[in-house]
C-alpha positions, 0 to 999 in steps of 0.5 A: 222471880224475886228472892223476896217472892221464891223465900215466900214460897219456900216458906209457904212450901215449908208449912204445908204438908210434904209432898211430892209436887212441893218438892220439885218445885223447889228442886226446878228452883235449884237446876233450872230444870224444863217441865218436862224434863222434870217430869221424867226424872229417875233417880238412875239419873244421879250420878257423882252428885250431876242429873243427867239429863236425856229424856222430856215430856211430850205432849200431843192429840192422838188419831181419837184427838186426846191430850197424850202425854209421853215420854219422849228418850230425848231432850228439845233440844240436841244442848239438852242432853246434859249433865247438871252439876247438883248442890246439896241442895239439890241433892239435899232435895233429892233425898227427901223425893225418896222417901215420900217415892223409894219404889217408882220408875220416875222420881215425881209420881203420885198414886203408881203414875208419873207427874205430868209437867202440868202438875208442878205449874198448876201447883206452883200458880195454885202457890203462887196466888194464896201468897198474893204474888203474880201466878208464875209458870213452872218456866220462870222458875229456869228462868230464875234460875238461870238470872241467878246464875248470872246475877252471880257471875257463874262462867256463862258455859257453864250457864249455857252448859246448865240449861241445855242451851246451845249458847249463851246468847239464847239465855241472855236474851230470852232467859234473863230479866230484873228479877230485883224489887224497888227496894233492892234496886234503890239500894244498888243505884245509891251503891253504884253512885255514892254523889 
């Protein structure tokens, strides 16, 4: 997502009635989690300004051929077991989430049930559609998070750790992209070329 698209999404969410899925999308932009990690967060995962990532949602077909979503007490990879730094913005978002779901087993619950990871992607795609921007999954939010950290000059080892990657080569190879719109690109090139 470009910065302009992020602003559009945040403005859209801020102008809608507050909802648990909308706050989950905001938190995803702030912490760069996988959707399965986001959907399995608990308030007990927060300690000393860190978000402990220790579980994920898995999806599989049961013996009857029905799709099942299950919480697994392990992450996608060993490197995925990590502590993500929470900014003041992320802590504020979590506080809002807690006002909507103060007693739930999981942070993201609706009508007494845990929100599945797909619900966040579906909601984000609807928002994109309503805004007239290309529909993208929650995984693109994760890639946007990585790109923003790289563009800001954050230490590469810290970025890899935040994302749960073994090395920065994964982040650079699969998560980094040019997120500038044409006007931003023109400004950057103009500033770089002074003759």
